[in-house]
C-alpha positions in Angstrom: 72.4 119.7 169.9 71.7 121.7 166.7 68.1 121.5 165.4 66.4 122.3 162.2 63.9 125.3 161.9 62.6 126.8 158.7 65.2 124.8 156.7 68.1 126.2 158.8 70.4 124.3 161.2 70.3 126.2 164.5 73.3 125.6 166.8 72.1 125.3 170.3 75.3 125.4 172.4 78.3 127.6 172.5 80.4 124.7 171.4 78.4 124.2 168.3 78.5 127.9 167.5 82.3 128.1 168.0 82.7 125.1 165.6 81.1 127.0 162.7 84.1 129.1 161.9 85.3 131.6 164.5 87.4 134.8 164.6 88.5 137.0 167.6 87.9 140.6 167.3 90.0 142.7 169.6 88.5 146.2 170.0 90.8 149.2 170.3 93.5 148.2 172.7 95.6 151.2 171.6 98.0 153.0 173.8 96.0 156.2 173.8 93.3 154.4 175.6 95.0 151.9 177.8 98.5 153.0 178.4 99.4 155.3 181.5 101.4 157.5 179.1 98.6 157.6 176.4 96.4 160.6 175.6 93.4 159.6 177.7 95.5 159.2 180.9 96.2 163.0 180.6 92.6 163.7 181.7 91.2 160.5 183.2 92.2 157.5 185.3 92.9 154.5 182.8 93.9 152.0 185.4 90.6 150.2 185.1 90.4 150.2 181.3 94.0 149.2 181.0 93.8 146.4 183.4 92.3 144.1 180.8 95.4 144.1 178.6 96.9 141.0 180.2 93.7 139.1 179.9 93.5 140.0 176.3 97.0 138.9 175.7 96.1 135.5 177.0 92.9 135.4 174.9 95.0 136.3 171.8 97.4 133.5 172.5 94.4 131.0 173.0 93.1 132.1 169.6 96.4 131.5 167.9 96.7 128.2 169.6 93.5 127.1 168.0 94.2 128.7 164.6 91.4 131.3 165.1 92.1 134.4 163.1 92.9 137.5 165.1 91.4 140.8 164.0 92.4 144.0 165.8 90.3 147.3 165.4 92.0 150.6 165.7 90.2 153.9 166.2 91.8 156.1 163.6 91.8 159.9 163.3 93.2 162.1 160.7 95.9 164.7 161.8 93.7 167.5 160.5 90.4 166.1 161.7 89.2 164.9 158.2 87.4 161.9 159.6 85.6 163.7 162.3 82.1 165.3 162.4 80.5 167.9 164.5 78.4 165.1 166.2 81.5 163.0 166.9 83.5 166.0 168.2 80.6 167.0 170.4 80.3 163.6 171.9 83.9 163.5 172.8 83.8 166.9 174.4 81.4 165.7 176.9 84.3 164.4 179.0 85.8 167.0 181.5 89.1 168.4 180.3 89.4 166.0 177.5 90.8 167.1 174.1 89.6 164.6 171.4 92.9 164.2 169.5 93.4 160.6 170.6 94.6 157.8 168.2 95.9 160.2 165.3 97.0 157.7 162.7 100.7 156.9 162.7 101.4 158.2 166.2 102.7 156.3 169.1 99.3 156.4 170.9 97.5 155.1 167.7 99.4 151.9 167.9 98.3 148.7 169.8 99.7 148.2 173.4 102.9 146.2 173.3 101.4 143.4 175.3 98.8 142.7 172.6 101.1 143.5 169.5 100.0 141.8 166.3 102.0 139.3 164.3 102.2 139.0 160.7 99.2 136.8 160.2 96.9 139.1 162.2 94.5 141.5 160.6 94.2 145.2 161.4 91.0 147.1 160.7 91.0 150.9 160.9 87.7 152.3 162.2 86.3 155.8 162.4 83.3 155.4 164.7 82.4 153.2 167.6 81.3 150.1 165.7 83.9 148.1 164.0 81.4 147.6 161.1 80.6 151.2 160.2 82.7 152.5 157.4 85.1 149.4 157.3 85.5 146.3 155.3 85.2 143.9 158.3 82.1 142.1 156.9 84.0 141.3 153.7 87.0 140.1 155.7 84.9 137.9 157.9 83.0 136.4 155.0 86.2 135.7 153.1 87.4 133.7 156.2 84.1 131.8 156.2 83.5 133.0 159.9 80.1 132.8 161.4 81.0 133.3 165.1 82.9 136.1 166.6 84.5 136.3 170.0 84.7 140.0 171.0 87.1 141.6 173.6 88.6 145.0 174.2 87.5 148.4 175.2 85.3 150.2 176.0 82.8 147.9 177.1 79.8 150.2 177.0 81.1 152.1 173.9 83.0 150.4 171.0 82.6 146.8 172.3 78.9 147.0 172.8 78.4 148.8 169.4 80.5 146.2 167.6 78.6 143.3 169.3 75.2 144.8 168.4 76.2 145.4 164.8 77.6 141.9 164.5 74.3 140.4 165.6 72.5 142.6 163.1 74.7 141.3 160.4 73.8 137.6 161.4 77.0 136.7 163.1 76.9 134.6 166.4 78.8 136.5 169.1 80.5 135.4 172.3 82.0 138.0 174.7 84.7 137.2 177.2 83.6 139.3 180.2 87.1 139.3 181.9 88.6 140.7 178.7 86.4 143.8 178.3 87.3 147.0 180.0 85.9 150.4 180.7 86.5 153.5 182.9 85.0 151.9 186.0 84.1 148.4 187.1 80.4 149.6 187.3 80.4 150.4 183.6 81.8 146.8 182.8 79.0 145.3 185.1 76.4 147.4 183.1 77.7 146.2 179.8 77.7 142.4 181.0 74.0 143.0 181.9 73.3 144.1 178.5 75.3 141.3 176.9 73.4 138.8 179.1 70.1 140.1 177.5 71.2 140.2 173.8 73.6 137.2 173.5 72.5 133.6 173.3 72.7 131.5 176.4 76.3 130.7 177.4 77.8 133.3 175.0 78.6 135.8 177.8 81.6 133.8 179.1 85.2 134.2 180.2 88.6 133.2 179.0 88.8 130.1 181.0 85.4 128.8 179.8 86.4 129.6 176.3 89.6 127.7 176.6 87.5 124.6 177.8 84.9 125.0 175.1 87.5 125.4 172.4 89.3 122.2 173.6 86.1 120.3 173.3 85.6 121.6 169.7 89.0 120.4 168.8 88.4 117.0 170.4 85.2 116.4 168.4 85.4 113.6 165.8 86.3 114.8 162.3 83.0 115.9 160.6 81.1 116.4 163.8 81.4 120.2 163.4 80.2 121.9 160.3 83.6 123.5 159.7 86.9 124.0 161.5 87.4 126.6 164.2 89.7 128.8 162.0 89.4 129.5 158.2 
């Protein structure tokens, strides 16, 4: 049960946190990252990172079922490199045989994978660094939606997902991560990310899609007024 501390009501369970007002943030499920014909597949194996697309499609359907806003982030590069920096370029050049020209805005590879295509009600946030909060209006969007809790999914678990989760916490959002809906280059990297999330998230907030479905069903079944706000906006 929620408890009072220093004049604040502290939600103690995942159910209570999801009842505060929730949004799903789907990180970077763009063709250049997850599709076998995308840019990254030219120099690396994307089978592991791309394997989470179906689970994300199911998670997105679950969010829509519960009227939870769906927010997609898209890594966005300028055709002439105007959004890049020496540090960003050097970081990308660490990978063998990789040319960092992925996700050029407006290209086929920049777009979201067909299996997680947005609908008219969804929100797309262009981002230029790992975190979905750096250089974007994501905070303003979430505050306008009266969101206090984020469900985060997508790729890469040890990169943009982790950066987004950490920045969400620093901006005072509660965060849940669906561990079967985050991907990376190898299963070992996903496991490492889950170890990090186990340490930095609140108890029960490193979860999976099945557990989320059960928790959201309980939230909807609560008597009117039992939650501080509805699941969606």
